[in-house]
Every structure is written in structure tokens, then in C-alpha cells.
C-alpha positions as CSV (number, residue, x, y, z in Angstrom):
1,M,6.2,71.2,186.6
2,T,5.0,74.8,187.0
3,T,1.5,76.7,186.7
4,R,0.7,79.0,185.4
5,P,-1.7,81.4,186.8
6,P,-5.3,81.8,185.4
7,P,-6.1,84.3,182.2
8,T,-8.3,86.4,184.9
9,F,-5.5,87.0,187.8
10,R,-3.0,87.6,185.3
11,K,-5.2,90.7,184.4
12,Q,-6.3,91.8,187.9
13,I,-2.8,92.4,188.6
14,P,-1.9,95.6,185.9
15,R,-5.4,96.8,186.8
16,Q,-4.5,96.5,190.9
17,V,-1.6,98.2,190.3
18,R,-3.2,101.0,187.8
19,R,-5.5,101.7,190.7
20,R,-3.3,102.0,193.2
21,V,-1.1,104.7,191.1
22,L,-4.4,106.2,190.4
23,S,-5.6,106.5,193.6
24,G,-2.1,108.6,194.5
25,K,-2.6,110.7,191.7
26,R,-6.4,111.9,192.3
27,P,-7.5,111.7,195.9
28,A,-11.2,112.3,196.1
29,S,-11.8,115.3,198.0
30,H,-14.2,118.3,198.2
31,W,-11.2,120.2,196.9
32,R,-10.9,118.8,193.9
33,G,-15.0,119.3,193.3
34,L,-14.2,123.1,194.6
35,G,-11.1,122.9,192.0
36,A,-13.3,121.7,189.0
37,M,-16.1,124.7,189.9
38,G,-13.1,127.3,189.5
39,M,-11.6,125.7,186.2
40,V,-15.5,126.0,184.7
41,G,-16.0,129.4,185.9
42,W,-12.3,130.7,184.4
43,S,-12.7,128.9,181.5
44,V,-16.0,130.9,180.7
45,A,-15.1,134.0,182.5
46,A,-12.1,134.7,180.8
47,P,-12.7,134.8,177.3
48,T,-16.0,136.8,178.0
49,L,-13.5,139.5,179.9
50,A,-11.1,139.8,177.3
51,G,-13.5,139.7,174.3
52,A,-15.4,142.9,176.7
53,L,-11.9,144.2,176.9
54,L,-11.1,144.3,173.7
55,G,-14.4,145.3,172.5
56,Q,-14.4,148.3,174.5
57,W,-11.1,149.4,173.3
58,L,-11.8,149.0,169.3
59,D,-15.6,151.1,170.2
60,A,-12.9,153.7,171.7
61,Q,-11.1,154.1,168.3
62,G,-14.1,153.9,166.4
63,F,-14.2,151.8,164.2
64,S,-17.8,151.1,163.6
65,E,-21.1,151.9,164.3
66,R,-22.2,149.1,165.9
67,S,-21.4,147.9,169.6
68,W,-18.0,145.9,169.0
69,T,-18.4,145.0,173.0
70,L,-21.2,143.2,172.8
71,M,-20.6,141.3,169.9
72,L,-17.1,140.2,171.2
73,M,-18.6,139.6,174.9
74,L,-20.7,137.0,173.0
75,A,-18.2,135.3,171.2
76,G,-15.9,135.0,173.9
77,L,-18.4,133.8,176.4
78,V,-19.5,131.3,173.1
79,A,-15.7,130.1,173.4
80,G,-15.6,130.0,177.0
81,C,-18.6,127.5,177.3
82,W,-17.2,125.5,174.4
83,N,-13.8,125.5,175.9
84,A,-15.5,124.4,179.5
85,A,-17.8,121.4,177.8
86,M,-14.9,120.1,175.8
87,W,-12.6,120.0,179.1
88,L,-16.0,118.8,181.0
89,G,-16.0,115.6,178.5
90,R,-12.2,114.8,178.7
91,E,-12.6,114.4,182.7
92,R,-15.8,112.7,181.9
93,R,-14.4,110.2,179.6
94,S,-11.0,110.1,181.9
95,I,-13.1,109.2,185.1
96,Q,-15.2,106.4,183.0
97,E,-12.2,104.6,181.7
98,D,-10.7,105.1,185.4
99,S,-13.8,103.2,186.7
100,Q,-13.9,100.4,184.0
101,D,-10.3,99.7,184.7
102,A,-10.9,99.5,188.4
């Protein structure tokens, strides 16, 4: 007659395996934090700069009396902030899921 392990024990094994696999993929370090700050910074700066450059080009072409540079720079800033917020939300959910599984 064989005995089966209790259900809680059967649930713990996949959790432990997943935790070990994830610990190899995401080491906790200061470099990871600096990388996240850099990602957020670039996700805001790149669209803002792109909007400003496109706006400068449109202003040089003389399409309108209004400043395209300011409008597109503001649009790029808004798009970059939204992009950074979405990325941070995904990361936060991923961390919460990992901590619940651990």
C-alpha cells in the first residue's frame, strides 16, 4: 500500500521549483533598481525629445502660427509618462504574483 503526500505538500513543490527558477532570472541587486530607473527615464525622455524635434521641423516649415514644438513636446511628455506608468504597473503586478507564489 502506497501513501500519498498531503495536498499541501504537493502544492509546495511546484512553488519551490518556480521560486528557484525565478531567483535565477531576477537577482535582487542595486543594478536592477538602477536599470528600472533608467527604463522609466528613457521611456519619458525619448517621446518628449522626439516630439520636440518633430515640432521644430514643423515650425521651420511654417505650417502654422502656433508653436508645434511646444504642443508636440507636451504630447510626447504625456505619452512617455503613460508608457512609464504602464510599465511600472506591469512590473508591480509581476512582483506581487511572484511573492504570492513564494
